[in-house]
N, C-alpha and C positions, 0 to 999 in steps of 0.2 A: 932294779929294784930301789935302788934307791933315791931314781931319777922320780917314781914315784910316789914317792913319802913326800919329797919335794913339792913336786906338784899339791897333792892332796894339803897339804900346810898353806901353798900359795891360797888353796879355795877358803879355806878355813879364815886365815888374814885375812882377804877381801870380803868375807859374809860377816865377820867382827866387827869390821869398819863398817861395812852395810849397815847394819843392824844398830852401831852406837850412832847412827848420824841419823837414822831412821827415829830412834827415840828421843832424841834429842829436839827434834823437830816436832812430835808428837805432843813434849811436856809445853813447848812453845804454843802461848793461847795467844797471841798481839806481842807488837816488836815494832813501832814506827816515833822517828824522831820530826820533828818538825824544825825549820828554820829561824834562825831571830833577825829580828833589824841590823842590819851592818853598825848603824850607830852606840848600839849597844839593846839590852834587854831594858823596855821602859815598864813603869810601873803598871800601866794601864793595858799593856801587852800581854793577852791571856793565850793561852794555848791547848786547846782541847781536843780529846781523845775519847771517841766512842767506842764501847767494846759492848758486843751483843754476847752476854752471859745464854746457855740454854743446861746447863747443868748446877743446880747449886747444892748439890752436897761434895762437890769436889774442894780441896782444899789448897791455894795459892799464895806465888811470891809477889809481890812487886816492886819491881827497880825504876830508877831515876836512870834515864841515860842521860848524861852530859857529856858535848863535844866542845871545850876553850884551848883557847893557846896556854902555852908556860910564860905569859906576860902575864894571867889573870891574877890577882892583887890579893886573892883572899886564899886561905886554907879549907873552907866550905860555902856552900850555898842555899839560903835560907829561901824555903816557899813558901809558898800558901796553895793547898792541894784541896779543892774543892770536888768531893765525890757526891754525882748525882743522883740516884738509885734510880729504877723503873719506875717506882710507886711518885714519883717526881719531887722525895723528898732528899736534905743532901745533909752532908756535913765537913766540916772544916778543920783539914787539919795545919798546924804545921810542922815542916821536916826538915831536919838540919841535913844534906846531905855532905859529908866528908868529900872532901878531893885530895887533898895532902894528908901525908904522914906530919909528924910533929917537928922532923928534920928538916922536910920541908919537901920529901921528895911526893911526886905527883903519886895517886895511887891507879891509877891508870894507865888504857897504855897509850904511852907518847911516842911521836916521827914524826920529825922534823919540826918541831914546834907546837904542832896539835897535838892534843888528848884528849881519847876517848872513856868515860866512863860509865862502868854499866853497876849502878850501888843499889844492894840490897835494901830496901826501907820498911817493907812490912815481909814475915816469914809467917805463914803454914797460919790464913786465914781463911776464909770464907765469902761469897758473894752469895748472900741468902734468898736471894732473888731471882729471878731467870724475867731475862730482858735487857733492854739496851742500858747500860751505864756510862757518865759520861765523867772522867777527871779531867780537871780543869786544873793547870799550873801557872801562876803568876810568881813575880819574885819578890822575895820580901827583904831584900838587903837594905842596905842605909846608904844607897849612893843610886841614883837615878839620873842618866839610864848604866844599867849595870853592862859593865866593860867587858871585851876578850871570852862573850860567851859566845859560839855560833850556831847549834841545836840543842833542846830539848826534847826528852821523850820518856816512852812509858814502854815499857816492858813486862808483862803479867806472863807467868811460867805456872802449871800446875807442879805444886808440891810433890 
């Protein structure tokens, strides 16, 4: 009888893990990272991400993904993000992506000197038009090229 209950708990545990994994994947709408030049990220180097939005009634969270070395000399990363809407209008925002705490500890996950951050930059917002959006990222720091950044990306999840 004891074996019967432990077997059922095993199935329940497996089903819960499977449910949570599927639930997380359903929330993710888009997640893509693009590599940057080995020399550094130049001012004129734009990274563009195109996303099709079919449901304009859904609320979203927007994250900026950054992969950098622990030699990156700043605690943040200033970006210029241009959003191009399906009707071809656009909006430009300056975004401050926090990469470390005030004590110098990196905010992301770091292994062997490489850090990955996924930083929430906009929460519970809507994309009111159906169709193709483009999010264009450019570095907006005071150094050109910007060293020690390997990848930049965008992640969009349902709120």
